N, C-alpha and C positions, 0 to 999 in steps of 0.2 A: 181642606182648603177653603170650603165655601161658607162654613158656619159664620165666621166673623164678618162676612160680606152682606148678611141678610138682616132685615128688619125684625124687631120683636114679633113673635107670633108666626113667623115663617119657619116651617120644619124642612129639614134636608136630610138626604142620605146620599153617600158617594162611595165609589169604589175605584181602585186603580187597576183592576183586572176584572175578569168575569168569574164570580164565585160559583161554585158547583151547587150551592143550596138554593139558588134562585130559579124559579120555573115560571113558565107562562100559565095562565089560566086557560081552560079549554076555548073560551070565546075569543082569545087572542091569537090562537095558533094559525088561523087562516090568514092573518095579516102578514105573516112571513113564510107562508107555505112554499113559495118559490124563491125565497131569498137564499143567497150563498151562506155558508156556515158563519163567516165573520159577521155579516149583517144580522143573522139570526141571534148570535151570541150577544151582540150589543143591544139589540132590541129586548131580549130576555132580561138582561141585567138592568136596563133602564126601567122596564116595567116592574121588576122586582124591587128596585130601589124606591120607586114611586109608592108601592104598597107599604114599604117600611116607613117612609115619611108620612103617609096617610095614617099609619098606625100611631105615630106620635101625636097626631091630632085626635085620636080616638075613633077614626073611621075604619070600618070593617073592610077586609080585602075585597076589592071589586076589579073587574076587567077594566083596563085602560084602553079603550078602543080608539079609532082614528076617524077624524072628520073628513069632509070632502077635500079639503086643502092639505091633508096630511097632519093636521094638528091633533094632539092628544085630547080625548074627551074625558073630562074629570067629573067626579060625582057632583050632584046638585049642591050648590053652596060653597064649592071649593074652586080655587084657581091653582094652577101649577105650571111647571115648565120642566122639560127634559133636555139633556145634552149628552153626547158621547163623542169621543175622539180617541185616537190611539193613546192608551194608557190612562184614560179617565172616563168615568160615567157618573152622572149625578141627576138627582130629581129634587125639586123644591115644591112645596105645596103650602097653602094657607087658606083659611076661611075668608070668603068674600067680605064678611063684616069687618075684617081687620086689614085686608089688602085687596085692592081692586084688580090688580094684575101683577104677574111676575114674569120675568124673562131671564134665562141664563144661557150662556154659551161657553164652550171650552174649545181650545185649539192647541196644537203643539206650538211651543214658543220657537218659531223659526220664520225665516223670511217667506213671504208669499211667493208662489210660483211666478215665473216671468209672465208678464202681460196681464196679471190679475189686478194689480194695483189701480191702473187707470180705469178699469171696469167697475170697481167697487168704491171709488172715492170721488170727491169733488176736488176741483182745482185748488180752492183755498185750503182744503185739508192736506193736500200733497205739499203745498207751500210750507205749512207748519211742520209737517213730518221731516222735511229737509233740514230743519233747524234743530231737531231733537237730538239728544245725546245718543251715541251708538250702542249703549249697553242694553237697550231694549229694542226688540223688533216692533217698532211702532206701527208698521203696516199691518202686521198680524193682529195686534191689539185693536186697531181701528176696525178691521174686519169683524173681529169677535164682538166688539161693542155694537156694531150695526146689526149683527145677528140677534143679540139680546134685545135690541130695540124692536125689531120686527116681532119677536116672540111676545113681547109685552104689548105691542100695538094690536096685533091681529085679534086676540080674544075680545078686545074691547070694541072693535069696529067691524070685524070680518071683512076688512079691506086690505088690498095689497099695499105694501110699502117697499119701494125699490131702494137700492143702495144710494141713489141720487136724491132720495126724498128725506134724508136726515143728515144734518151737519153735526159732527162729533168734535168736541174739544175735551182735552184731558188736563187734569191736575195730578201731580205726583206727591205722595206723602213724603215728609222729610225723613221719617224713620225707615228702617229696613236694612238688612245686611247684604252681603255680596250675592247671596242666592235668592233673595226675596225682594220684590218691588211691589208697591201697591199704591192705589190712589182712587180718584173719582173721575167720572166723565159726565158731560152734559150733552144730551142728544136733542138738538133743536129740529123740530119737525117742519118740513118745507111743503107740507100739504095742508089742506083745510083740516083743522082740528075736529075731532069727534066730540059731540056733546054727550056727557055721561051723567045719567041720573039728574038731568036738569041743571047741572053745574056749568061753569064756563068751559069753552072749547079746550080740548087737550092740545097744548102747544109744544110740550117738551117732556123728556124723561131725564131723571138724574140717576146715575148708577155708580157702582164700584167695580174696580178691577184689581186683579192680583196675579202676579207671576211668581211661580215657585215650582221646583222640581221639573223644569222643562215644560211647564204648562202655562197657558194664559186662560184665566177664568174671568168672565164678566157677569154682573147681575144687576137687575133692575127690580125694585119693589115699589110699586105705586100705591 
């Protein structure tokens, strides 16, 4: 699902279940020592997929450890992002020389649980969602885009970004069949932008989204 959503130079690996041939490296086992079986399986698959994607870049297998805020720690000179949900796991990686940051997220294509929408959206976003056609769960797509936004933001800034700190708007591609929908999204940051490598402050991200096989996937490649 995700390959067509990525910029040139970004490598990806995905799975729709937990393959038996993916294993944790010894340094990673303590990270899920107390996790339930489902969590351990998802974690193992995501790390294994990350190493597959890194191999596409020519990077030798290394442990993908976890930072203080739970973020994956990538090899020097590499950026990446992980996601997992029921029925889908994926990893994307790129060299920093080609991509400053990446963020991906996946969710089941279903309505958000009761009470969640008001917590994760802005009033203007909810107003727009109310006008959108009903063949897509736009609330879930919006949540997914906000998660990808945070994953792209944090490695650049090491700063928290709340759901209320980004305003998301969507465009839908004209093509697509009954089982597939895709398009782009713009994430306007409502906090002071970070200055990266002496450039202008970071004010927004642009990303892509895709719905297929009962899944929503979003991606940002800066």
